[in-house]
C-alpha positions as CSV (number, residue, x, y, z in Angstrom):
1,F,111.6,78.5,116.3
2,L,115.3,77.7,116.6
3,M,117.8,80.2,118.1
4,L,121.5,80.0,118.1
5,N,123.3,79.8,121.4
6,S,126.5,81.8,120.8
7,A,128.2,80.1,123.8
8,K,127.7,76.6,122.3
9,T,127.9,77.4,118.6
10,D,131.2,77.1,116.7
11,S,131.7,78.3,113.2
12,L,134.3,76.8,110.9
13,I,135.5,77.8,107.4
14,L,136.6,74.8,105.5
15,G,139.1,75.4,102.7
16,T,142.7,76.4,102.0
17,T,144.7,78.4,104.5
18,K,144.4,81.5,102.2
19,L,140.5,81.2,102.3
20,S,140.3,80.6,106.0
21,G,142.5,83.6,106.8
22,N,140.3,85.9,104.8
23,A,139.3,88.9,107.0
24,I,135.9,89.2,105.4
25,L,134.9,85.7,106.5
26,S,136.6,85.8,109.9
27,G,133.4,87.0,111.8
28,L,129.8,86.0,111.1
29,N,126.8,88.0,112.2
30,I,123.6,85.9,112.1
31,D,120.4,87.4,113.4
32,G,122.3,89.6,115.9
33,F,124.7,86.9,117.1
34,N,128.4,87.5,116.4
35,L,130.0,84.1,115.8
36,S,133.8,84.1,115.6
37,T,135.4,81.5,113.4
38,K,137.6,78.8,114.9
39,T,140.4,76.7,113.5
40,S,138.8,73.4,114.8
41,A,135.3,72.3,116.0
42,C,134.0,69.0,117.4
43,N,130.9,67.4,116.0
44,F,129.7,63.8,116.8
45,G,133.1,63.2,118.5
46,I,135.1,64.0,115.4
47,I,137.4,67.1,115.5
48,F,137.1,69.0,112.2
49,E,139.7,71.5,111.2
50,S,139.6,74.3,108.8
51,D,142.2,72.8,106.5
52,V,140.4,69.4,106.6
53,S,143.6,67.5,107.6
54,F,142.1,65.7,110.7
55,S,145.5,65.8,112.4
56,T,144.0,67.0,115.7
57,H,141.4,64.2,115.6
58,I,144.1,61.6,114.8
59,K,146.3,62.8,117.6
60,N,143.3,62.7,120.0
61,V,142.2,59.2,119.0
62,T,145.8,58.0,119.2
63,R,146.3,59.4,122.7
64,T,143.1,58.0,124.1
65,S,143.7,54.6,122.5
66,L,147.2,54.4,123.9
67,L,145.9,55.2,127.4
68,Q,143.2,52.5,127.1
69,L,145.7,50.0,125.8
70,Q,147.9,50.8,128.8
71,N,145.0,50.1,131.1
72,L,144.4,46.8,129.3
73,F,148.1,45.9,129.8
74,K,147.7,46.4,133.6
75,L,144.7,44.0,133.6
76,R,146.6,41.3,131.9
77,L,148.0,40.0,135.2
78,F,144.5,39.2,136.4
79,H,143.3,37.4,133.2
80,S,144.5,34.4,131.2
81,F,146.3,35.0,127.9
82,Q,143.2,34.0,125.9
83,D,141.0,36.4,127.8
84,T,143.5,39.3,127.4
85,D,143.8,38.4,123.7
86,K,140.0,38.7,123.3
87,L,140.0,42.0,125.2
88,I,142.6,43.5,122.9
89,H,140.7,42.3,119.8
90,I,137.4,43.6,121.1
91,F,139.1,47.0,121.8
92,I,140.7,47.3,118.4
93,T,137.5,46.2,116.6
94,S,135.4,48.7,118.5
95,R,137.7,51.5,117.6
96,L,137.7,50.5,113.9
97,D,133.9,50.1,113.9
98,Y,133.6,53.6,115.5
99,S,136.0,55.1,112.9
100,I,134.0,53.5,110.0
101,L,130.8,54.8,111.5
102,A,132.2,58.2,112.1
103,G,133.5,58.3,108.5
104,T,130.0,57.6,107.2
105,L,128.5,60.4,109.3
106,S,130.8,63.0,107.9
């Protein structure tokens, strides 16, 4: 049968700030495991927040995308303009496809 691993299990209460701050819901006890609630949790690479704003996820995607674009900018000296243009289009398309896929999973 399945058992919860308290070191790897995150619990998240979705709703308004009034609901997520409720003391009754702040700690869960499931089959002897005490799970504390968190303000955000990561699942399938998407960072979910208790207020469902996705601001942490958007900041994370923006930061990693900027770093990857900066790396592509450094490579432009070694490639032709057409090849660099293709690399940037491939990068943006892959990020959009992943966002669409992630949106369908949630």
